[in-house]
TILOMAR-781162 format. One line per field, with one value per residue (C-alpha): x, y, z. Coordinates in steps of 0.1 Angstrom, whole numbers, plus 5000, padded with zeros to 4 digits. Layout:
BEGIN
c1 = c(X;...)
c2 = c(Y;...)
c3 = c(Z;...)
# end
This chain:
BEGIN
c1 = c(1997;1991;2005;2035;2040;2036;2059;2086;2081;2087;2121;2130;2126;2143;2174;2175;2173;2203;2224;2217;2224;2259;2267;2258;2281;2310;2304;2310;2340;2357;2351;2370;2396;2404;2405;2427;2453;2447;2451;2488;2492;2464;2432;2398;2367;2332;2313;2334;2309;2321;2353;2375;2356;2387;2410;2434;2422;2426;2462;2470;2455;2474;2508;2502;2495;2523;2550;2555;2549;2525;2524;2515;2475;2463;2450;2420;2386;2367;2354;2380;2406;2390;2386;2423;2434;2414;2426;2464;2455;2435;2466;2489;2465;2469;2507;2510;2492;2454;2428;2399;2369;2344;2358;2362;2372;2341;2321;2344;2339;2301;2299;2291;2287;2289;2317;2337;2331;2346;2376;2383;2377;2403;2429;2421;2430;2460;2479;2461;2451;2471;2503;2491;2504;2501;2513;2512;2475;2457;2452;2415;2426;2455;2437;2407;2435;2453;2419;2414;2448;2450;2411;2415;2421;2386;2360;2333;2347;2344;2357;2347;2340;2342;2303;2286;2315;2320;2286;2286;2318;2334;2359;2370;2374;2396;2420;2426;2427;2449;2475;2472;2453;2457;2432;2406;2411;2376;2373;2357;2327;2316;2284;2276;2240;2253;2267;2264;2284;2311;2316;2315;2341;2364;2358;2367;2396;2410;2407;2417;2446;2458;2453;2426;2400;2363;2357;2322;2292;2285;2247;2247;2265;2244;2211;2217;2209;2244;2276;2288;2323;2341;2338;2347;2375;2388;2385;2402;2430;2437;2440;2464;2487;2486;2496;2524;2539;2535;2549;2579;2587;2585;2609;2632;2627;2636;2667;2681;2674;2697;2724;2724;2719;2752;2768;2761;2769;2804;2811;2806;2823;2855;2850;2849;2879;2901;2889;2898;2933;2942;2935;2957;2984;2986;2986;3016;3035;3031;3041;3069;3084;3079;3094;3128;3132;3161;3161;3179;3165;3191;3180;3175;3139;3127;3139;3120;3092;3098;3100;3068;3048;3062;3047;3017;3014;3021;2993;2967;2971;2984;2960;2930;2950;2961;2925;2918;2942;2924;2892;2907;2919;2886;2866;2891;2885;2849;2849;2872;2847;2816;2831;2840;2808;2790;2808;2824;2861;2885;2892;2924;2934;2944;2986;2997;2968;2974;2974;3008;3017;2998;3016;3053;3040;3031;3066;3085;3065;3073;3109;3106;3093;3123;3149;3130;3127;3166;3173;3153;3171;3203;3198;3185;3216;3240;3223;3222;3260;3264;3246;3266;3298;3284;3274;3310;3330;3309;3313;3353;3353;3340;3365;3396;3383;3383;3413;3428;3412;3423;3458;3460;3450;3476;3502;3487;3488;3528;3555;3591;3605;3613;3612;3640;3663;3641;3614;3627;3641;3607;3589;3611;3601;3565;3564;3581;3554;3528;3543;3539;3503;3493;3513;3493;3459;3471;3476;3444;3427;3444;3430;3393;3399;3393;3359;3356;3370;3341;3314;3324;3327;3289;3281;3269;3252;3271;3306;3319;3310;3326;3356;3356;3355;3384;3403;3395;3409;3442;3446;3441;3467;3489;3483;3489;3519;3536;3526;3541;3574;3575;3571;3598;3619;3615;3622;3654;3666;3662;3675;3711;3698;3680;3704;3683;3661;3636;3637;3610;3585;3595;3592;3558;3547;3556;3540;3509;3505;3507;3485;3457;3459;3454;3425;3408;3409;3395;3366;3363;3358;3335;3313;3306;3271;3273;3244;3230;3205;3210;3217;3247;3261;3252;3273;3302;3302;3300;3331;3349;3338;3352;3388;3385;3380;3406;3431;3422;3426;3464;3472;3461;3501;3509;3485;3502;3533;3524;3509;3543;3559;3536;3541;3579;3576;3551;3580;3610;3593;3563;3543;3528;3529;3545;3555;3561;3526;3491;3482;3478;3474;3437;3428;3443;3424;3391;3399;3406;3372;3355;3367;3356;3322;3320;3331;3302;3275;3287;3280;3247;3239;3251;3226;3198;3206;3210;3172;3162;3174;3161;3127;3131;3139;3110;3090;3108;3100;3064;3062;3078;3054;3021;3034;3042;3007;2992;3011;3000;2964;2970;2987;2958;2933;2953;2953;2918;2913;2935;2914;2879;2893;2907;2874;2848;2816;2780;2760;2780;2757;2768;2804;2801;2784;2807;2838;2820;2819;2857;2864;2842;2862;2891;2881;2877;2913;2909;2919;2950;2960;2954;2976;3004;2996;3001;3032;3046;3036;3054;3083;3075;3073;3103;3122;3134;3143;3157;3144;3165;3141;3116;3122;3083;3071;3040;3037;3046;3018;2994;3008;2999;2968;2957;2971;2950;2916;2928;2932;2895;2880;2895;2884;2847;2850;2861;2833;2809;2818;2813;2777;2777;2791;2766;2734;2744;2747;2725;2749;2732;2750;2762;2779;2795;2805;2820;2842;2856;2864;2882;2900;2910;2921;2946;2959;2980;2997;2961;2974;2943;2963;2973;3006;3005;3006;2982;2955;2962;2953;2924;2909;2913;2897;2872;2864;2874;2883;2916;2920;2945;2972;2968;2996;2983;2952;2961;2980;2947;2926;2949;2953;2914;2913;2936;2967;3000;3026;3037;3010;2988;2952;2932;2895;2877;2894;2883;2851;2841;2855;2835;2804;2804;2802;2765;2754;2735;2761;2757;2768;2767;2741;2719;2717;2710;2682;2665;2670;2655;2624;2618;2621;2597;2624;2633;2670;2660;2639;2621;2632;2599;2600;2628;2614;2582;2599;2632;2635;2640;2676;2686;2667;2687;2719;2710;2696;2724;2749;2726;2732;2706;2694;2706;2685;2656;2618;2624;2602;2619;2641;2645;2681;2703;2714;2737;2771;2758;2764;2803;2805;2789;2810;2843;2842)
c2 = c(6174;6181;6143;6151;6184;6165;6139;6164;6182;6150;6143;6178;6175;6136;6152;6183;6160;6139;6170;6181;6145;6150;6186;6172;6143;6166;6193;6164;6148;6176;6192;6159;6162;6198;6190;6161;6185;6213;6191;6192;6226;6227;6237;6225;6238;6230;6246;6252;6274;6301;6284;6303;6338;6355;6337;6327;6288;6287;6300;6274;6247;6256;6259;6226;6209;6226;6230;6265;6299;6322;6361;6375;6381;6416;6420;6438;6426;6446;6428;6443;6428;6396;6395;6405;6376;6350;6365;6359;6324;6320;6338;6310;6285;6297;6297;6260;6256;6254;6270;6283;6288;6316;6309;6346;6360;6375;6344;6326;6354;6355;6315;6305;6268;6255;6278;6267;6229;6236;6254;6229;6203;6219;6222;6183;6175;6198;6182;6150;6134;6153;6134;6102;6086;6051;6037;6074;6080;6113;6115;6105;6074;6062;6063;6044;6019;6019;6008;5978;5966;5962;5946;5924;5890;5899;5883;5900;5934;5953;5988;6007;6043;6066;6059;6029;6006;6015;6019;5983;5989;5960;5981;5999;5967;5950;5978;5975;5938;5939;5958;5949;5917;5915;5945;5926;5889;5879;5895;5864;5864;5897;5900;5925;5929;5944;5974;5998;5974;5971;6007;6013;5986;5999;6037;6023;6003;6031;6058;6035;6018;6040;6072;6082;6103;6094;6120;6097;6088;6048;6054;6084;6061;6034;6051;6074;6062;6074;6086;6115;6108;6137;6126;6089;6101;6122;6096;6069;6090;6088;6054;6056;6080;6058;6027;6043;6052;6016;6002;6028;6016;5979;5990;6004;5978;5952;5970;5973;5935;5925;5951;5935;5900;5905;5917;5889;5863;5884;5880;5842;5837;5851;5832;5802;5812;5819;5785;5764;5786;5779;5741;5739;5761;5737;5708;5720;5729;5698;5678;5700;5691;5655;5659;5675;5646;5629;5597;5567;5532;5503;5483;5492;5473;5494;5522;5511;5509;5546;5555;5534;5557;5586;5578;5567;5604;5616;5594;5598;5624;5655;5654;5665;5690;5705;5706;5723;5751;5754;5757;5784;5803;5801;5811;5841;5854;5851;5872;5898;5899;5901;5929;5948;5942;5953;5984;5971;5974;5949;5917;5919;5882;5881;5877;5847;5840;5857;5839;5849;5832;5802;5795;5804;5777;5753;5758;5754;5719;5709;5717;5695;5667;5669;5667;5639;5615;5623;5611;5582;5572;5577;5559;5527;5528;5534;5505;5484;5486;5482;5452;5439;5446;5432;5401;5399;5404;5375;5348;5360;5360;5327;5315;5330;5311;5278;5283;5294;5264;5241;5254;5250;5218;5208;5227;5205;5173;5174;5165;5172;5148;5114;5122;5110;5136;5130;5135;5166;5179;5173;5190;5221;5225;5217;5243;5272;5261;5260;5294;5311;5299;5313;5345;5347;5341;5368;5391;5384;5386;5422;5434;5429;5462;5479;5468;5478;5515;5515;5505;5530;5560;5549;5552;5515;5508;5475;5489;5483;5451;5442;5459;5436;5408;5423;5424;5391;5376;5394;5386;5350;5352;5366;5340;5312;5333;5329;5289;5288;5306;5283;5255;5269;5272;5233;5222;5247;5228;5192;5205;5196;5159;5166;5168;5154;5178;5165;5195;5178;5176;5212;5228;5212;5221;5258;5259;5239;5260;5291;5278;5265;5301;5317;5292;5298;5340;5332;5311;5338;5365;5343;5338;5378;5389;5423;5449;5453;5482;5481;5461;5480;5470;5434;5438;5453;5424;5398;5414;5412;5376;5368;5383;5364;5330;5342;5348;5315;5295;5310;5295;5258;5257;5263;5233;5214;5219;5206;5177;5170;5174;5149;5124;5129;5121;5089;5076;5083;5075;5051;5074;5112;5117;5149;5156;5194;5200;5190;5201;5174;5170;5158;5188;5212;5193;5200;5233;5239;5221;5241;5271;5261;5253;5286;5302;5284;5296;5328;5331;5315;5342;5366;5353;5354;5388;5401;5387;5402;5437;5432;5424;5456;5476;5462;5474;5507;5511;5503;5529;5555;5547;5549;5580;5596;5586;5602;5631;5635;5629;5660;5681;5679;5686;5719;5729;5722;5739;5768;5768;5773;5802;5820;5811;5814;5832;5834;5836;5832;5801;5783;5791;5778;5746;5743;5746;5721;5696;5702;5699;5666;5657;5661;5635;5609;5597;5569;5542;5559;5569;5532;5519;5543;5535;5496;5505;5526;5499;5472;5496;5499;5462;5454;5481;5501;5536;5549;5548;5562;5562;5589;5618;5616;5605;5594;5626;5648;5632;5640;5676;5678;5663;5687;5719;5711;5708;5738;5757;5746;5754;5784;5794;5779;5799;5831;5826;5821;5855;5872;5859;5872;5904;5908;5900;5920;5952;5945;5944;5925;5892;5913;5938;5910;5896;5927;5931;5896;5903;5934;5918;5888;5914;5928;5893;5886;5857;5838;5837;5851;5882;5916;5934;5973;5985;5962;5968;6006;6001;5979;6003;6033;6013;6005;6043;6042;6076;6078;6114;6139;6119;6085;6068;6078;6069;6035;6029;6040;6015;5987;5997;6001;5963;5952;5948;5952;5968;5947;5920;5913;5920;5890;5894;5890;5924;5944;5927;5933;5971;5979;5963;5983;6015;6007;5992;6005;6008;5999;6032;6051;6075;6047;6030;6066;6073;6038;6041;6075;6061;6034;6061;6083;6111;6113;6108;6078;6047;6022;5986;5975;5992;5974;5942;5945;5959;5937;5899;5881;5877;5910;5925;5906;5918;5953;5962;5952;5973;6007;6030;6046;6079;6105;6136;6146;6144;6110;6076;6055;6026;6050;6039;6064;6050;6077;6061;6026;6037;6044;6009;5991;6009;6011;6048)
c3 = c(0462;0497;0502;0481;0501;0535;0525;0517;0547;0569;0547;0552;0590;0591;0573;0597;0626;0613;0606;0643;0654;0634;0649;0685;0678;0664;0692;0716;0699;0690;0730;0742;0714;0721;0761;0753;0742;0766;0797;0790;0798;0828;0806;0801;0784;0787;0755;0723;0712;0736;0744;0718;0718;0733;0712;0742;0746;0706;0710;0736;0715;0685;0707;0720;0687;0665;0693;0680;0699;0687;0683;0717;0725;0735;0766;0765;0768;0742;0711;0690;0712;0710;0671;0666;0690;0670;0637;0649;0656;0621;0605;0620;0605;0574;0576;0581;0546;0559;0539;0558;0534;0547;0583;0600;0635;0641;0635;0660;0687;0684;0688;0656;0663;0628;0620;0651;0642;0606;0621;0647;0621;0600;0627;0632;0596;0595;0632;0636;0604;0578;0589;0584;0553;0540;0507;0498;0498;0509;0549;0549;0526;0543;0576;0560;0544;0580;0597;0568;0569;0610;0607;0579;0596;0616;0596;0615;0604;0573;0574;0542;0557;0588;0600;0592;0596;0633;0643;0661;0680;0665;0648;0676;0697;0666;0665;0700;0699;0671;0690;0725;0724;0761;0768;0750;0756;0751;0716;0702;0724;0711;0690;0664;0679;0710;0697;0722;0750;0723;0717;0756;0759;0731;0747;0783;0776;0751;0779;0810;0794;0761;0774;0746;0758;0750;0723;0715;0730;0730;0732;0704;0679;0683;0683;0657;0619;0605;0632;0622;0599;0611;0648;0641;0618;0649;0675;0651;0645;0680;0681;0650;0668;0702;0685;0662;0694;0709;0676;0679;0714;0701;0675;0700;0724;0693;0686;0722;0723;0692;0704;0738;0723;0705;0736;0755;0724;0720;0759;0757;0726;0742;0774;0749;0732;0763;0778;0745;0746;0783;0777;0745;0759;0790;0768;0748;0780;0795;0761;0756;0789;0783;0746;0761;0787;0780;0804;0785;0785;0790;0761;0721;0727;0755;0733;0703;0725;0735;0695;0693;0717;0705;0670;0685;0700;0667;0650;0678;0704;0685;0655;0678;0693;0658;0652;0683;0672;0640;0658;0681;0651;0630;0661;0672;0633;0634;0667;0651;0621;0642;0665;0633;0619;0650;0656;0688;0701;0690;0709;0733;0745;0777;0782;0764;0745;0712;0681;0677;0713;0702;0671;0687;0716;0688;0669;0703;0704;0669;0678;0711;0690;0664;0693;0709;0676;0670;0707;0705;0669;0683;0714;0694;0676;0704;0724;0697;0693;0730;0728;0700;0718;0748;0735;0716;0745;0765;0739;0739;0774;0777;0748;0773;0803;0790;0775;0810;0825;0797;0800;0839;0834;0811;0838;0866;0846;0835;0861;0859;0886;0871;0835;0812;0796;0763;0778;0795;0763;0749;0778;0775;0739;0747;0774;0750;0725;0755;0764;0730;0728;0763;0752;0721;0740;0768;0740;0724;0760;0763;0731;0747;0767;0732;0734;0771;0759;0731;0757;0780;0751;0743;0783;0783;0817;0822;0809;0845;0848;0809;0826;0854;0831;0810;0841;0856;0824;0824;0860;0850;0825;0847;0871;0842;0835;0868;0867;0833;0848;0877;0853;0830;0861;0872;0837;0836;0866;0851;0817;0825;0824;0793;0761;0730;0714;0687;0663;0641;0669;0683;0648;0644;0678;0670;0638;0647;0677;0660;0632;0656;0672;0636;0630;0665;0658;0624;0639;0666;0640;0617;0647;0650;0640;0622;0624;0588;0576;0539;0510;0504;0538;0529;0497;0516;0539;0511;0494;0530;0530;0496;0509;0541;0517;0499;0530;0545;0511;0514;0545;0532;0521;0560;0567;0538;0555;0588;0574;0558;0592;0608;0581;0584;0623;0613;0592;0615;0647;0639;0659;0656;0692;0702;0736;0728;0719;0726;0693;0667;0632;0635;0658;0633;0605;0624;0631;0595;0588;0614;0597;0566;0575;0594;0558;0544;0571;0569;0531;0538;0566;0544;0518;0539;0553;0517;0509;0543;0533;0498;0516;0538;0505;0489;0522;0520;0481;0490;0519;0491;0466;0490;0503;0470;0460;0491;0483;0447;0460;0485;0457;0436;0462;0470;0432;0432;0461;0448;0414;0434;0452;0422;0398;0424;0412;0420;0448;0483;0496;0466;0468;0504;0494;0468;0495;0518;0491;0486;0521;0525;0493;0511;0538;0510;0509;0537;0511;0501;0535;0547;0523;0533;0572;0564;0545;0574;0601;0579;0583;0624;0625;0605;0626;0598;0608;0577;0540;0512;0486;0497;0526;0533;0566;0575;0601;0568;0550;0584;0583;0549;0550;0580;0563;0534;0553;0578;0549;0532;0568;0571;0533;0548;0577;0557;0535;0564;0577;0544;0545;0582;0569;0540;0561;0589;0566;0536;0510;0479;0464;0434;0456;0474;0441;0428;0459;0457;0422;0427;0453;0431;0402;0426;0443;0413;0430;0443;0477;0493;0506;0496;0509;0516;0480;0462;0493;0487;0450;0457;0477;0453;0423;0446;0453;0488;0499;0517;0521;0509;0520;0506;0524;0559;0549;0539;0574;0590;0572;0581;0617;0617;0606;0636;0612;0622;0601;0573;0578;0548;0543;0534;0513;0547;0559;0524;0522;0557;0554;0522;0533;0567;0542;0533;0568;0597;0625;0660;0676;0707;0689;0673;0713;0728;0704;0709;0750;0749;0727;0755;0781;0769;0762;0799;0812;0833;0828;0852;0855;0848;0814;0805;0814;0797;0763;0763;0762;0798;0789;0777;0807;0833;0811;0808;0845;0868;0847;0848;0877;0902;0889;0917;0901;0924;0913;0895;0906;0932;0914;0886;0864;0845;0810;0797;0813;0803;0765;0769;0789;0758;0732;0755;0751)
# end
């Protein structure tokens, strides 16, 4: 029995000893906790048993931790005054929802340590631990769960309570290392059996680096059997609040990083768009100047080369520039959406660089292209006609020169002197026939001036040379006429001696000369090579050829008459020699056969030309068919695209993938385009410049194909913008689909755009508040979207507007809140704080834009940031 009593006494003593240890730990910890708050008002207590006896220190503590003003304390030093003052403090504690069980003002005044510790613990629970909320648990459970989550990655830490779990110090070190690994870089080397060293390390780092007062003693915690739970909880709660503030600063820094990263990216986007626009506009202006040039070439071949250069420009040089234009429009749309999503001021392009001005410059370029092509085709036709006329003139001039030379030789060979009367008579008649022949040739030569006139009217470069040639022919005939006149005078002088006229020979000579001239003229006409561009023109020439054959056939009677006269001369004179003419029946027969041969050759040439034009027509029809197939393919893809736009449902990423697939499919027309390009190349190679079988040209097909791809690309860009708006605003796929369906319901013509009344009805149907005056409300909405009066609203505008209703905006207020968090609620901030909290790029962007703080009593180098908010948001 005595042994049992002794064992009970020993157990009681051990328990009392542990309670005293706990009480000492609480006293030390609570004293440090109290001083940690009182130092903010310049106060400190040494012994909490006597520190609150008059209520003044207690009043100061409660005002600091609650941020509220307590009732004024009584100034007396009597016990009743002290009790009243302490009671005011206890009443305040009760007013904030704290129940004080058995704690009275007299016990506090009398220095009852147990009651004082209980009161302080109650204050700690209310103001330091109660606000801790983790997954809706109680304050104690929430604080414990917070410790467990933060130390979960550490295998050598297992937090289950607020006493033994913290005894080896590793839990304290793990909490610090989890939030600030730089403060305990050698955490992995810590050992469980070095409890006091671990505890002292954590307490020193917390005090020196985290501004947490050392509420616990490392030796006491390590040496006691079971640390006091309240003391440990008090100290751990300080960790929680310190790291919560640090996390809040990190969040604020992240938000500022995001805001200024967007600002830098937006500036880069604007610079990129301006650079692309400058390059495109410079190219357009230079190209328009080239297209407006009207310098004419000397030959049709050179002009054909110019036309080929122009078509090469349309096929190779212009399409990449059209793609650049589409990229500028897409980047501009993306920038506008991004500015609107991030609540930034609208983008105002530099003067002359708006999308409308780019479109106007592009339209002027296309007008210049049309004028250039018309000019080149007109020049080809003009030069080909000039070359034909020049060749005809050259051939005829050569023939006339030969005739003049021949006539001069005839005149030079004949002599009058010593001729018989018969010879003179014949000579005179022959000379009359000769003069008639010369006159006919001279008249024919004079008609060449009409060719010169036409060449001059066509501004032919060598029209002056042509005029000189005709003038030379005229002069030659005038000289020849002078020789003829001289010869006629000589014959007239001898005519008195020449009386006999051989009428038959004279008649033959006259008829043969005229007939020979007619045959010569027919031969000249048949030698001309007309320009033919169609089967119809060939058929017309064939009809003219048949008429010519008929006219020639009718002249055969005249030939027979001459042949009869020649036979009569042979019968009467025994000779066909005719002194009145150099034209013989054999020569006439030869001329007649030559005309017949030329008729046959012309028929063959026309037949060959018919085959050529039929082949050209096949080339034209082939191109028309190929071009029609390409146009049908493009139309089918366009209908497929419209169907996709009108029936698009499901997640935006799936619809974007469908549009990307459609864009890739729009590029799978290589085979059709190659066939059309080949047919177009055949047209160019054959120098065919007109095609009555189709109005389509290769350039038109390229434009249609480019427009289709641009439309799909614009829709892809719009879909990407919708995804960006959705991600930036937090709108769900279901909400986004509802926005799109609402827009599509009012887009009756599936054009992808709504006029003012349709857009107004769409907003009202979506529940958008337009205010008391709906008309003014819709005008304000359209203006906020950057739309001019009368300009339609696109789906991108509507989705962006509706999405921003639920999105967190980048506002000047939000920017100010985040800056004040980093600045610790001060009106200035240090550069080193910005560099430690923001990314290096954002810090380099922000710091130069802040102005030095001119207020007094601020650290050196401090910066003010209020004016910077206005600069970011252009206020």
